[in-house]
Every structure is written in C-alpha cells, then in structure tokens.
TORMARMI-468654 format. One record per residue (C-alpha): z, y, x; residue in one letter. Coordinates in pm, whole numbers. Each point is the difference from the previous one (the first is absolute). Example, Ala and Ser with C-alpha at 12.3 -4.5 7.8 and 13.67 -1.06 7.14 Angstrom:
<atoms>
((780 -450 1230) "a") ((-66 344 137) "s") 
</atoms>
This chain:
<atoms>
((13785 4222 -64) "m") ((-57 -313 -157) "a") ((-178 181 -234) "s") ((-240 190 234) "r") ((-148 -346 193) "m") ((-282 -164 -198) "p") ((17 -338 -95) "f") ((-217 -263 244) "r") ((-124 -162 -269) "g") ((-165 313 -150) "a") ((-262 -11 297) "q") ((-95 -352 -99) "l") ((-280 74 -259) "p") ((-178 207 271) "r") ((13 -255 280) "q") ((-124 -246 -317) "i") ((-261 293 -45) "r") ((-125 -6 361) "t") ((-5 -405 30) "a") ((-230 7 -337) "r") ((-195 223 147) "c") ((-61 -161 323) "t") ((-110 -307 -150) "i") ((-237 178 -229) "n") ((-183 168 329) "l") ((5 -344 126) "g") ((-175 -165 -293) "l") ((-275 312 -22) "n") ((-75 -43 377) "s") ((-104 -372 -76) "v") ((-183 106 -310) "r") ((-181 253 217) "s") ((-85 -321 266) "t") ((-133 -227 -208) "r") ((-214 237 -183) "a") ((-180 134 350) "v") ((-41 -398 75) "n") ((-167 -78 -341) "f") ((-238 335 109) "s") ((-50 -96 318) "l") ((-73 -373 -157) "s") ((-288 147 -265) "t") ((-177 239 246) "s") ((-81 -274 254) "g") ((258 85 275) "g") ((233 -288 -46) "l") ((-137 -301 -204) "q") ((204 -161 -273) "a") ((54 -404 35) "k") ((-175 -178 -282) "p") ((164 -206 -262) "p") ((105 -314 78) "r") ((-297 -274 -149) "p") ((130 -177 -328) "t") ((-72 -392 -29) "r") ((-263 89 -288) "a") ((-171 253 237) "t") ((0 -234 322) "n") ((-163 -297 -161) "a") ((-367 -83 52) "p") ((-252 -25 -242) "t") ((-231 -276 8) "k") ((-396 93 -31) "p") ((-180 -127 -280) "k") ((-290 -255 73) "p") ((-375 119 -10) "l") ((-174 -123 -282) "e") ((-330 -160 118) "k") ((-308 139 -155) "p") ((-196 -231 -215) "p") ((-312 -178 130) "p") ((-335 190 -31) "q") ((-276 -141 -127) "t") ((-347 -46 152) "v") ((-125 267 -248) "d") ((277 240 68) "e") ((-66 -30 390) "l") ((-420 39 -21) "f") ((107 329 -217) "q") ((193 159 245) "q") ((-219 -73 318) "r") ((-329 -26 -207) "k") ((-152 302 179) "w") ((81 -107 367) "s") ((-68 -359 -98) "l") ((-358 73 -132) "m") ((-108 270 295) "g") ((96 -289 206) "a") ((-222 -222 -144) "g") ((-284 203 -63) "i") ((39 68 394) "m") ((32 -362 92) "a") ((-274 -78 -227) "l") ((-275 270 137) "g") ((81 -117 310) "i") ((-86 -333 -54) "g") ((-275 61 -177) "l") ((-176 201 302) "y") ((73 -200 249) "v") ((-160 -292 -223) "s") ((-272 226 -77) "m") ((-50 59 373) "l") ((-35 -371 87) "v") ((-182 -77 -265) "t") ((-284 242 38) "s") ((-73 -170 308) "h") ((-18 -371 -83) "l") ((-347 6 -55) "k") ((-107 196 351) "e") ((-266 -145 233) "p") ((153 -251 221) "s") ((-122 224 336) "s") ((262 134 141) "p") ((-291 266 119) "a") ((-6 298 -172) "l") ((-372 87 -198) "a") ((-268 161 222) "q") ((-191 279 -174) "p") ((-326 -102 -58) "p") ((-270 132 280) "h") ((-152 266 -177) "h") ((319 203 -77) "s") ((26 315 194) "a") ((253 -28 307) "p") ((360 102 -124) "c") ((127 78 393) "t") ((119 327 -123) "h") ((298 -132 -184) "l") ((208 -278 127) "s") ((346 122 88) "h") ((129 35 -367) "i") ((319 -284 10) "n") ((-216 -174 336) "n") ((-210 -143 -231) "e") ((-235 -224 160) "p") ((-295 87 -196) "l") ((-79 292 -228) "p") ((-89 -100 -353) "p") ((-384 78 -98) "t") ((92 57 -363) "g") ((-106 -352 -110) "r") ((196 -285 -72) "p") ((-7 -228 256) "s") ((-126 -274 -217) "a") ((-328 204 -36) "v") ((1 95 358) "d") ((-8 -340 73) "t") ((-282 -82 -213) "a") ((-199 251 123) "l") ((75 -94 359) "a") ((-128 -347 -70) "a") ((-323 70 -146) "g") ((47 -105 -366) "q") ((-203 132 -295) "t") ((48 243 -215) "p") ((97 -214 -278) "d") ((298 -198 226) "e") ((87 353 116) "v") ((32 154 -360) "r") ((201 -361 -83) "q") ((223 72 265) "s") ((107 360 -101) "a") ((53 -186 -355) "l") ((246 -236 126) "q") ((154 311 211) "f") ((71 174 -333) "d") ((75 -287 -202) "l") ((260 -50 233) "g") ((172 381 -87) "l") ((103 -87 -344) "d") ((291 -217 90) "v") ((169 195 239) "p") ((-105 386 -162) "e") ((165 -124 -315) "a") ((303 -155 181) "f") ((64 326 183) "m") ((-99 208 -317) "g") ((-292 179 155) "l") ((-211 -3 -341) "l") ((269 259 -168) "a") ((-41 213 333) "h") ((-404 -20 -23) "r") ((15 92 -376) "k") ((223 256 99) "f") ((-248 174 258) "l") ((-315 -41 -195) "a") ((217 176 -267) "s") ((24 301 227) "r") ((-409 -1 63) "a") ((-168 312 -141) "r") ((-320 209 10) "g") ((-246 -111 299) "h") ((157 -324 156) "v") ((-57 -171 341) "l") ((166 -325 69) "e") ((3 -91 367) "v") ((33 -396 91) "a") ((-95 -67 -378) "v") ((-43 -365 113) "g") ((-89 -239 -286) "t") ((136 258 -236) "g") ((338 -100 -84) "r") ((85 347 -124) "n") ((-314 51 -246) "l") ((184 -161 -296) "a") ((241 282 12) "y") ((-231 268 -22) "y") ((-67 198 -333) "d") ((-358 28 -3) "w") ((-67 147 -367) "t") ((-47 403 68) "e") ((-265 -191 321) "l") ((-179 -170 -259) "v") ((-6 274 -273) "a") ((-141 263 244) "a") ((-268 -236 84) "v") ((-62 -76 -391) "a") ((-40 381 -19) "r") ((-227 28 187) "e") ((-362 -57 -51) "t") ((-220 -3 311) "e") ((-145 -307 151) "t") ((216 -134 327) "d") ((-235 -60 268) "t") ((210 5 311) "t") ((123 -346 -90) "t") ((-37 -252 248) "t") ((44 -323 -267) "e") ((-185 92 -307) "t") ((-177 302 -122) "a") ((242 142 -309) "e") ((-149 123 -324) "t") ((124 176 -261) "p") ((11 -346 -217) "a") ((202 -136 267) "d") ((271 337 -65) "s") ((-89 -85 -357) "k") ((129 -337 54) "r") ((308 123 185) "v") ((161 237 -286) "v") ((-83 -259 -243) "k") ((241 -230 169) "l") ((255 280 71) "l") ((9 49 -398) "d") ((62 -353 -64) "s") ((290 49 200) "l") ((145 261 -208) "k") ((-7 -101 -386) "p") ((84 276 -224) "g") ((136 218 302) "s") ((-229 282 -149) "g") ((-85 93 379) "t") ((-312 -208 6) "k") ((-199 135 339) "l") ((-313 21 -223) "s") ((128 265 -199) "d") ((-120 308 46) "e") ((368 149 -53) "t") ((132 -147 259) "h") ((-219 152 272) "k") ((154 286 187) "g") ((353 -50 -108) "k") ((168 -160 296) "l") ((70 144 322) "v") ((-122 -270 282) "p") ((209 -92 224) "g") ((284 241 -96) "g") ((221 -276 -31) "m") ((149 -293 188) "d") ((-188 -341 -44) "g") ((-357 181 -101) "e") ((-266 -115 198) "v") ((-309 199 70) "l") ((-162 -203 261) "s") ((85 -273 229) "f") ((-122 -86 360) "t") ((122 -310 181) "g") ((-23 -48 371) "v") ((57 -287 260) "d") ((-154 -136 275) "i") ((-73 -344 -129) "s") ((-258 -41 -240) "s") ((100 -333 -74) "d") ((345 113 -89) "m") ((-166 255 -264) "m") ((-205 -258 -151) "s") ((303 -143 -113) "i") ((48 369 -115) "a") ((-374 23 -163) "r") ((142 -264 -221) "t") ((319 154 -145) "r") ((-160 312 -48) "l") ((-247 -144 -227) "r") ((265 -137 -182) "e") ((224 258 -21) "t") ((-165 320 -69) "v") ((-121 32 -371) "p") ((-357 -56 -50) "g") ((-47 -74 350) "l") ((-126 -378 -43) "d") ((-282 150 -220) "k") ((-159 235 292) "v") ((81 -243 308) "l") ((-130 -335 96) "r") ((236 -284 54) "k") ((-141 -60 375) "r") ((-123 254 190) "r") ((-390 -85 86) "a") ((-8 188 355) "e") ((227 -99 294) "p") ((278 112 35) "l") ((10 335 273) "p") ((159 -14 284) "d") ((304 272 96) "a") ((-138 -2 339) "a") ((-330 61 -44) "a") ((-134 320 168) "g") ((324 72 206) "g") ((206 -71 -293) "g") ((-103 233 -212) "g") ((91 -27 -422) "p") ((-244 -269 -153) "a") ((-2 11 -388) "v") ((33 -313 -148) "m") ((55 138 -402) "v") ((-92 307 -126) "d") ((-20 0 -415) "v") ((112 212 -301) "l") ((-207 340 145) "s") ((181 -89 351) "s") ((359 9 -169) "r") ((80 -344 102) "v") ((-88 -111 378) "r") ((66 -278 250) "l") ((-33 120 368) "v") ((9 -191 324) "a") ((131 165 227) "a") ((263 78 313) "d") ((218 214 -120) "a") ((180 87 325) "q") ((-393 108 94) "q") ((-159 170 -326) "t") ((109 58 -329) "l") ((-269 69 -272) "p") ((39 320 -194) "p") ((21 1 -362) "p") ((-273 -56 -235) "p") ((-187 302 -63) "q") ((26 24 -356) "i") ((-157 269 -246) "a") ((35 269 -65) "p") ((329 70 264) "s") ((-15 -249 266) "p") ((333 -49 130) "p") ((48 109 378) "a") ((319 -264 75) "k") ((167 -259 -182) "y") ((317 53 -206) "d") ((132 -333 54) "t") ((-5 -239 264) "i") ((185 -322 -12) "m") ((82 -290 225) "q") ((141 -275 -18) "t") ((110 -207 334) "f") ((-232 156 213) "g") ((150 165 270) "l") ((170 -316 158) "c") ((-406 -208 11) "s") ((-149 314 186) "v") ((-12 34 374) "a") ((65 382 -8) "d") ((272 68 -331) "p") ((16 389 176) "a") ((-413 45 -35) "r") ((-40 -109 -325) "l") ((296 192 -139) "l") ((-176 264 159) "a") ((-360 -91 -152) "n") ((190 -33 -342) "m") ((131 386 18) "a") ((-341 125 104) "g") ((-175 -93 -343) "v") ((362 88 -264) "l") ((-30 294 -163) "q") ((236 283 118) "p") ((385 59 -144) "d") ((-117 -175 -352) "t") ((-164 -374 170) "g") ((273 -262 52) "r") ((-40 -310 251) "i") ((215 -304 -152) "i") ((90 -292 193) "l") ((164 -298 -40) "l") ((83 -169 321) "e") ((220 -300 139) "h") ((174 69 337) "g") ((361 -28 178) "r") ((307 20 -220) "g") ((304 151 -49) "w") ((183 -375 209) "f") ((-11 -93 310) "e") ((-37 -346 -58) "w") ((-251 48 -253) "v") ((-173 179 277) "n") ((27 -285 238) "r") ((-124 -229 -177) "m") ((-314 200 -96) "l") ((-48 33 354) "d") ((9 -374 31) "q") ((-226 -124 -221) "y") ((-230 324 41) "a") ((-261 -202 184) "p") ((-33 -252 -241) "r") ((-44 239 -256) "h") ((-277 151 182) "f") ((-147 -335 36) "q") ((46 -44 -373) "r") ((-59 337 -188) "y") ((-166 237 305) "g") ((274 243 21) "c") ((318 55 169) "w") ((239 83 -255) "w") ((294 83 278) "n") ((-121 317 76) "r") ((180 334 -73) "d") ((-165 162 -308) "i") ((234 271 -36) "e") ((-2 92 355) "g") ((-417 -4 16) "l") ((-1 216 -311) "v") ((229 252 135) "r") ((-124 64 300) "e") ((-378 18 -144) "a") ((222 270 -218) "a") ((70 160 294) "r") ((-350 -17 218) "t") ((-262 20 -288) "v") ((-54 327 -136) "p") ((137 126 -365) "g") ((115 -363 -31) "l") ((316 -12 -144) "e") ((269 -281 -178) "v") ((65 51 -333) "v") ((208 -311 -76) "a") ((79 -320 187) "l") ((187 -244 -189) "k") ((82 -379 67) "r") ((16 -160 -335) "p") ((156 -366 -93) "g") ((332 -71 103) "l") ((-64 -374 93) "l") ((-297 144 208) "q") ((274 157 221) "f") ((-261 300 101) "g") ((-273 -194 141) "t") ((-246 147 -315) "t") ((-70 375 3) "l") ((-154 215 -220) "m") ((-79 329 156) "i") ((-169 350 -138) "e") ((-220 196 197) "l") ((-108 367 -55) "k") ((-251 230 219) "v") ((155 364 13) "n") ((-294 262 50) "s") ((274 300 143) "q") ((15 -286 291) "s") ((-381 -27 59) "l") ((-195 180 285) "p") ((-214 284 -103) "t") ((-303 -91 -168) "g") ((122 -373 -91) "s") 
</atoms>
C-alpha cells in the first residue's frame, strides 16, 4: 500500500511551477501598464513630467552691455541728410526772397494812398470792374504814364516817365528769372508775328531777325508805305552788307546768289518773317522804337533816331490802329491801338499776303487790361487756325493760399505802381475764354519757377478750325 501512494514531495515542483507562472503573469501585467502609460503620454493624452532642472540650467545669464556708437562728424551727418537739408534751405530761401521782393518793390511807391486815376481821354472801362473786386480797371498803361498824361505833362516828360518805368523792371525781372522766360517765348516765334501789349519792347532783343532782314534784302522794290523814311535800294544794300559782316567766313552771305531760295522761310521755330507790335500807349512804344532800331540788324541805317512826326494816339479815330513805325517793306511795324477793340491785320507782303498771324505773343497783358476775355477773343480772331499759336507769359494767383493772401494784400499798391492787378486768377480766365470763344483751345499751361510758387504762368493756345462756326 505504501508503494501505491505517491510521495508528497513529488508534488512540490508542480506547485513551484504554478507560483512561478503567477509571478510572471504579474510582471507582464506591470510592463503592459507602463507601456500604455508611455504611449498615452507621447500621444498627448497624459503629459509627462518635465525633468527637474539642474543647478547649471537654472542659473541666470547676465546680458552683455550695448556698445555706444562712435560720435558722427558734421560731414557724416550732412551726407546722411543733405537732400532734406538742401530742400528745406531752398524753400526757406525762396520764401525769404519772395517776401523781400514784395516789400522792396513797393519802397518807392507814391506817397499818396489814393489809386492813380485813368487819364481824362481814356475810354471808360465800366464794363469790367468785378474781377477780384478791383476798385479800378487797368487802362493798359503804367500808372506813372497815366498820371503824367492826366497832369498834362509834355511829351518828353511823359516819355521820361515811361523810361523810368522800364528801368524799374530790370531788377525785379532779373530777380524772378523772367528774362529766361522771355528768351524762351521769343524763341517760339515763327512766321508772321504779332506782339500784343508790346510796351517798351522788352522782348525785342530775343527774336531772331535774320530771315526777316534777309527777305527784305532779296527784294528790289522800293518801300513807299513807310511812315518814317523812304526806303531805297541803297538802304537794302546797306542792310545786306551789314549782315554779311556779321557772318565772317560762314559761306552763307546774303548777297550770294546761290543762297537765295534755299531756305523755307518760317518753317522752323525762331524764324520771323514779319513783326507787328501793338500797344495802347504810344509813349511806351517810343521806348520800343528805340529798342527796335538797336536790335534789328541794319535798321539803324534806315530809321532815324528820333521820330520827326508827333506820336500817334491810339484813341484817335475811335480807338482805331495808328501806325507809328512801318519799315523794311512793312515787315516791321509798331501800331498804337487798343487791343480790346481792334487788332491790325498782318502786313500785305507780296506775292502771298498772309491772312492771319502765325504767332501771337503777349507778356503780362491779361493783368493789365480791363477785359481779358475780350482780348483773348480778339487775338483768336486774327490767329491762323490749327497751325498758329498764342503764347502768353503772365503772373497771377499761385499754388499756396498764403501767397495769394499776400498778393491780395499788396494788390492795390502794386496797381498804383505798375498799373496791373497781379492777383487775378489767370488760369481761370484763360480756361473760361477757351469755353466761350469759338475754336479756342488750351494746348499747354505750365507754372515754371519753383521759387515763384506758381505765380508765373506760361500758356499756349490755338484755334481749332473744326470747332469754328461755318463760314468763319
């Protein structure tokens, strides 16, 4: 029996094995739990605790002090800001010069505060006194000349007043850079030229007279229409000889037969074929006559220094044109006339007398007449359509309101001294005329001169034949 019963010690290894399996299962369960926890922490479900900082990473870092830049020299500062400094300096200089010009231009004004009245023989200008509430419309003459005429001064005294007025313009025009503008405008003149409000002839020195005198030299007929002197063929020969002496070695002597017919007269800017100057003041044009004699080559040979006949009056005959100078086969003329009433036609030059003018020039005229719109209409009426040009140099209201206020403040004194209202809206007047005058168009309108703050205007106009009424 004892041999059939198993020995209890033989069962111990099975129990041990069972316990070992139980322990292994427990260990595997723990590993699985840790793996699940790790996967949750990496997927964002559970955040892992950050590692504890060490003493080395927790120590604060001391920032390095900023190094101060080395001091800049004056030259370096100027190079960095030179354009802004120069712009500010130019603007300040311009403002100072402009203001000083306004002040100094009135230092010699008449002591009487009353405005100069028009002379008794002037035509009434009551049709226009509403521009800028002007107390008096201008007459087209300087106030000094109006005053001399009203006082009944002698012709020589009136001429002296006109001369003093002309001399008084030298410094202001040079100061404002207007001489360059006059030269530019005169260079644009071509063909048959009419200058309205010629005054004392301050533009005459800038025209190119070569072709005009050459055309006269090529003619052989005697000029019998001149009012000052009878031009003879000998006079024409003297003109030719003088021109030849002005071109030594050029090979283009005007007396050379091969030179004739090679040019297209009036085909380029600057070629003047005839010149007609118009002004209401014959006293002012007496100065222009002297300038004309000194400027046109050879004219001093055919035009006397002093006019023997009395000066014509533009008001004579109802304000119609009165010829003052007519020389060089009517290619050079000065006519006393009120441009607001009647403008003379071009000279009747054979073989093809021009019907209208190719170029009409005017400098500072719209500010000096009572009815600028009517003047513009008259100029458009004698201009060659399409190809002709009206070229204006004017002054008026500018870009900035403070400048315009200053012009308004000094306008009465300026009128008392110069006989013009310099605070008119010239651009507005011209554009209004372009809307009302048939065919008149603005080709270009510029305000040159940065330091003049837009108060100087250069305007170019034309007449469009397609906009003219039928039969014009």
